[in-house]
N, C-alpha and C positions, 0 to 999 in steps of 0.2 A: 712220547712213544705210547703211553697208555691211551691217549686220545686216538692216535692213529690205529692202534690195534682194535679198539672198540668199534671204530667206524668200519674197518675192514671186515670184522666179524659180522657186523650188521648187514653190510652189503652182500656178503656171501650168502647169508640166510635169505635176504630179500631176492637175490638173483635166482636162487634155487626155487623159492616159492613161485616166482614169476614163470619159470619153466614148467613147474608142476601144474599150474593153473592154466597153462596154454595161452597166456596173454598175447594178444596180437596188436600190431601197430594201428593207430587211429588214422594215419595218413597212408597214401600210396608209397611204394618204395621210393627211396631218395637217391637220385634217379636209378642207379643200378650198382653202386659199389660203396665200400666203407669210406668214412671221412677220417682224416688225420687231424687231430687237435694239438697243435704245437703249444707247449706251455713253457715259457722262457724262465723257469725257476727250477731250483733244485728239488729233489724229492722230499716229501714230508712236511712242506710248508702249507700255509692256508690255501694257496691256489691249487696245489697238488691234491689236497684232500677234498676241496670243493669239486674239482674236476672229476675225481673218482666217483663222487656221488652222482652228479648230473649225467655223466656219460653212461652210468649203469642203467638209467631210466629213459634217456632221450631216444634210444633206439626203438622203444615202443611206438614212438610217434613219427619216426623217420623210416622205419623198416630196414635200416642199415645201422651197423655199429659205428660208434665214434671212438677212435683209438687214440689214447694219449701218447704224445711224443715229447718227452722232456728234453728241452734244449737250453740248459742254463749257460751263463757266461756273459761277460762284458756288460754287466748291469742290465741284462735283458735284451741287449742289442743283437746278440748272436741269433736268438730265436726269432726276433722281429724281422731281421734281414731275411732269414730263411722263409718266413711266411710271405713277405711282400714279393719275394722272387719266385714264389710258387705259381703254377698256372692258376689263373683266375677262373677255375671251372667249378668251384663250390665243393671240392673234395679236400681242400686244405684250409683250416681255420686257425686262429690263434686266440688263446685265452690270456688276456693281458690285463693291465690296470691303467687308471687315469694318469699315474705318474710317468710310466713308460710311454704312454700314448701322447700326453699333452705337456707334461713338465719338461721331459728330457730334451725337447727341441730347443729349450733355452739354456740347458745346463751341460748337455753332451752333444757338441756339434757333430753331426753325422752326414757326410755328403752322399751316402748310399741310398737313403730313402727319406721320405717325408710322410709321417703317419697320416696326416690329414689328407694328403693327395693319394696315398697308396692303400689305405684301409677304410672300411665302412663298418659300422656297428651292426651286429646281428641281435645281440641281447645283452643287457646288463643282468647278470645272474643275481647279484646281491651286493652289499657293501659291508665293509668292516669299519668299526669306529675305534680309533686309537684311544687308549687310556694311558695316563701318566702314572707311573708306579714307583713305589719305594719298597724296601724290605719291611717285613712285618715288625721288626724290632727297631726301625728307624725312629729317630727323635721327631721326625716330621709327621705329626698326627693328621694334619690337614694341608691342603694346598697353600693356604695363607702362611702356615708355619714355614713351608719350604720357600715361598716367595720372599718372605721377610728376611730369611737367612741369606738367600741368594743376592738380594739387593745390598746387603751389608758386606758381601764378600764377592765382588765381581771377578769373574774369570777363575774362581777357585773351585766351585762345586762342579762335579763332573756328571755328564749324561751319556750313557751308552746308547748307541743306535745301530740300526741294521745295515748301514752303508750310506755313502754319500748320495744325497738327493732321493733316497728311498723314503717310504712312508713315515718312519719314526724320526728320521732326520728332518723332514719337512715340517712335521708337527712341532718338533723342538725349536726349529728356526722361527716358526710363526709365533710360538709362545714367547720367545725372546724378543721378537719385534714388537708384539702387542703389549708386553708387560715391562719392557725396558730392562730385561735381564741379560746377563752375560755369563753363559755357562761354557765349560770346556767340553766340546763335543768329541766323544771318543768312538771311532767306528769299529764295528765287528762284522764278521761275515754271516749276517743273518740275525733274525730275531731271537733264535735260541741262544746263541753265544752272547748276545747283548743282555738277555735276561740272566744268563749264568754269571756274567760279570757283576751284575747288581747283587745277586745272591751271594757271590763270593766277596762282596765288600769292596770291589775295585772302583765302583762309581757310586754316586749318591742318588741318582734317579735314572729311570729308563722309561721305555714305552712298550706297549704290547696291545694286542687285540684282546679285550676282556673275555671273549668267548674261549680263549685258550688258557685262561688263568683260574678257572673255577676251583680246581683242586688245590692250587697254591694259596688262593685266598681262604679257602675253607680251613686249611690247617695252619694259617697264620704266617706263611712264608712271605706273602706279598700283600701290600696295601695299595689300593687304587685311590689316587688323590683327585682325579678329574677325568672325564671322558668327553670325547668330541660331540659337538652338536649344540642345538639350542635348548633342548630339554633333557632332563635326567633319564638315563636308562637304568641306573642303579639307584635305589631309593635314597641312600645316605651319601651319595657321591655327586658333587656338583658337575654340571655340564660346562663345557668351555665358555659358553656365553655368560655363565654366572661368574666366572673368574676373570672376565674381561678379555677373552680370546675369541677371535672370529669364529662364528658358529659353523662356517663352511670348511674350516680346517680339520684335518685329521680323519678324513673319510677316504678309504681305499675302495674304489668302484671296481668290481671284478667283471670284466667284459669279454664276451666272445666277439671277435671281429673276423672279417673276410677280406681278401684282396678286393679293392674297390671296383674292379672291372667284372666281378662275378655276374653271371646272367641274372637279370631281375627276377625271373620266375623261381630260380633256385634260392635267391636271397629271401624271397617271400615265403617259400616252403620252409626254410630254416627258421625264420621268425615265427611262423605259425606253429611249428613243432615246439619251440621253447615256450610259447604262450600256453599251449595245451599241457605241457609238462607242469606248469604251476598248479594245475588242478589235480595232480596225481598225489593221492594221500600217502603212498609209500615213499615217494620222493620227499614230500614235506616232512614226514616222520624221520627220515634219514638225516635231513638238515637239522632238525631239532636235536636229534641224538648227538650231532657233532657240535651243537651250540651255536649254529649259524642262523641268520635270518633268511627269509625268502623275499626280500624287497626287490622284486623283479621290475625291470623297465624294458619296454619294447625298444628295439634298435633305432627305429625312426625317432622316438621320443628322446632316447639317449643322445642322438646326434645333436640335438639342441643343447642339452646339458654339457655335452662335450665341448662345444664352441665357447660356452660361458666359462668353463674350466680353463680353457686355453688362454682366455683374456686375463683371468685371475692369476694364473701361474706366471704370466709374463711380468706382472708387478711383483709377485712374491719372490721370484728368482732374483730380481734386481735388489729387492730389499734385503734378502738373506746375504747376498754377495757383499753388501755394504756393512754388515754387522761386524 
């Protein structure tokens, strides 16, 4: 809540400043009415906060506001269904992620839509890197400490996660697969409750996005044992590649998508606006204030990454199912 309040205060100040300065959009009006951005998550999560930031600034480059519509439920499927059933006129978009887009086709059978056939990428806003975490007073000072204990006690150590086949569950499954571990996976309704279970001593390990943990780490409540990727993002914390876990595991790509039949000129206008947004110093400052990166990727480029993720997740879903 402290993070959310700080971000909201920052956005209020920035929005007021923009009005006082009379900032005008760099592009022509898009085309003539506001855009609805469906976000298939509950309020207060990382997607909601990221959306609040970029929707505050994107209207400078579109000439029209982008209005967030939270549609949580059914592991993101409720909001996704609403998006794919919306008119493909460029006025309804969805802010989703790589798991709901590419993994769930193998884990949650859904006869109502096919994200590959029904959605096209507008822009990847950024990504979040999962970190494996323990309590600050945990006996596991390093990842190797935890791994050694886990190998000696299969099916005994417990890991909390944010829901079946969500980001933290997938990261835990890949870690078990790559390191030969057998953890007891305990589901919670979101990352906040999963972290609370760890802090309450109900589980031995959990996962979170390090950008949300700064205050907890600073006061010693949380210790980060490893983070996703091939290279370290925290000086004294090993990357997944260093502990023998796939370097492509543990990334949540935050992506804006549109119904695939969107008129090409409107898709290009949206992509151009998001590209211009990346040069906006106020937007970038707001993201830094929130502890997020701005590793943007154009929608056309992300479509290539998207196909590769789909192939990887087909193998991962099968491997986790066999654990």
